[in-house]
C-alpha positions as CSV (number, residue, x, y, z in Angstrom):
1,M,-2.2,-17.5,12.7
2,K,-3.3,-15.7,15.9
3,I,-6.0,-13.0,15.8
4,E,-6.1,-10.4,18.6
5,P,-9.2,-8.2,18.3
6,K,-9.3,-4.8,20.1
7,N,-12.7,-4.3,21.7
8,P,-13.4,-1.4,21.6
9,P,-11.1,-0.4,18.8
10,R,-8.3,2.1,19.5
11,V,-9.5,5.4,17.8
12,Y,-7.0,8.0,16.6
13,E,-7.0,10.9,14.2
14,V,-4.9,11.3,11.1
15,G,-4.7,13.6,8.1
16,R,-3.4,16.9,7.0
17,G,-6.4,18.0,5.0
18,A,-9.6,16.5,6.4
19,V,-9.1,14.8,9.8
20,V,-10.1,11.1,9.6
21,R,-10.9,9.0,12.7
22,M,-9.1,5.7,12.2
23,Q,-10.1,2.6,14.2
24,D,-7.3,0.1,15.1
25,C,-9.5,-3.1,15.3
26,G,-6.8,-5.6,16.2
27,S,-3.7,-7.5,15.3
28,V,-3.0,-10.7,13.3
29,R,0.2,-12.6,14.0
30,L,1.3,-14.8,11.1
31,Q,3.8,-17.6,11.2
32,A,6.4,-18.0,8.4
33,D,4.7,-19.1,5.1
34,E,1.2,-18.0,6.2
35,Q,-0.8,-15.5,4.1
36,L,-3.9,-13.3,4.6
37,T,-6.0,-12.0,1.8
38,F,-7.9,-8.7,2.3
39,T,-10.8,-8.0,0.0
40,T,-13.1,-5.1,-0.9
41,E,-16.8,-5.0,-1.7
42,Q,-15.8,-4.5,-5.4
43,G,-13.7,-7.6,-5.4
44,A,-10.2,-6.2,-5.2
45,E,-7.8,-8.5,-3.4
46,Y,-4.6,-7.8,-1.4
47,D,-2.4,-10.6,-0.1
48,L,0.1,-10.2,2.7
49,A,2.5,-13.1,3.1
50,R,4.8,-13.8,6.1
51,K,8.2,-15.4,5.5
52,N,10.9,-16.4,7.9
53,W,12.9,-13.2,6.9
54,G,9.9,-10.7,6.9
55,F,6.9,-10.1,4.6
56,Y,5.9,-10.0,1.0
57,A,4.1,-6.6,1.4
58,T,2.2,-7.0,-1.9
59,P,1.5,-9.5,-4.6
60,S,3.7,-8.8,-7.7
61,L,3.3,-5.1,-8.5
62,N,2.9,-5.5,-12.2
63,G,1.1,-8.8,-12.2
64,R,-1.3,-10.2,-9.6
65,L,-1.8,-6.9,-7.7
66,V,-3.1,-5.3,-10.9
67,Q,-5.1,-8.4,-11.8
68,F,-6.7,-8.1,-8.3
69,G,-7.8,-4.5,-9.0
70,L,-5.1,-2.6,-7.2
71,H,-2.3,-0.2,-8.4
72,A,0.8,0.5,-6.3
73,V,1.8,4.2,-6.2
74,L,4.9,5.5,-4.4
75,V,4.1,8.9,-2.8
76,K,5.9,11.5,-0.7
77,N,4.4,13.8,1.9
78,K,5.4,17.3,2.8
79,I,7.8,16.3,5.6
80,G,9.7,13.9,3.3
81,R,8.1,10.6,4.3
82,Y,7.4,8.0,1.6
83,F,4.5,5.6,1.4
84,V,3.3,3.0,-1.0
85,L,-0.5,3.4,-1.6
86,L,-2.7,0.9,-3.3
87,M,-5.4,2.6,-5.4
88,E,-8.4,0.5,-6.2
89,D,-9.8,0.2,-9.8
90,G,-12.5,2.8,-10.4
91,K,-11.4,5.0,-7.5
92,Q,-9.1,7.5,-9.4
93,A,-11.3,10.6,-8.5
94,E,-11.2,9.6,-4.8
95,F,-7.5,9.0,-4.9
96,D,-6.8,12.3,-6.6
97,E,-8.9,14.1,-4.0
98,Y,-7.0,12.3,-1.2
99,M,-3.7,13.3,-2.8
100,R,-4.8,16.9,-3.0
101,L,-6.1,17.1,0.6
102,E,-3.0,15.4,2.1
103,E,-0.6,17.3,-0.1
104,L,1.0,14.2,-1.4
105,E,3.3,14.0,-4.4
106,I,3.4,11.0,-6.7
107,I,7.0,9.8,-7.1
108,A,6.2,6.7,-9.2
109,R,3.3,4.6,-10.4
110,M,4.5,1.0,-9.8
111,D,1.8,-0.9,-11.7
112,S,3.4,-1.5,-15.1
113,T,6.5,-3.3,-16.2
114,K,7.5,-0.2,-18.2
115,N,7.4,2.0,-15.1
116,L,9.2,-0.5,-12.9
117,E,11.9,-1.0,-15.5
118,H,12.3,2.8,-15.8
119,L,12.6,3.1,-12.0
120,E,15.1,0.2,-12.0
121,S,17.2,1.8,-14.7
122,A,17.3,5.2,-13.0
123,L,18.3,3.7,-9.7
124,K,21.1,1.7,-11.3
125,K,22.4,4.8,-13.2
126,A,22.4,6.7,-9.9
127,G,24.4,3.9,-8.3
128,A,21.8,3.1,-5.7
129,Q,22.4,0.1,-3.5
130,P,20.4,-3.0,-4.3
């Protein structure tokens, strides 16, 4: 693993509703089969694992991610771009406000086996490519 901090951080603005000043604090370069775990003050955990073919972007959506206190939600913005957001346990009100301000639409909650199986079935029926 190689950490490349940015001092000072690169600052840029994002947001459709309320403008937020983001700080790009640096980069981490992982080798194949290395993992980083990000944590919150409340104890939620998010693992990012590098493989020789790319990344595991999240722990299992309907298993470890939920056990770690995070819930994957597929959303779409007003210009047709899709994002996977991870909502932290106990932050539903803040998440709802963010969704409202940014004019995002929930496409699918991906934090339960039932929802994921429904999504899988719908994609298969539509003939979507695996």
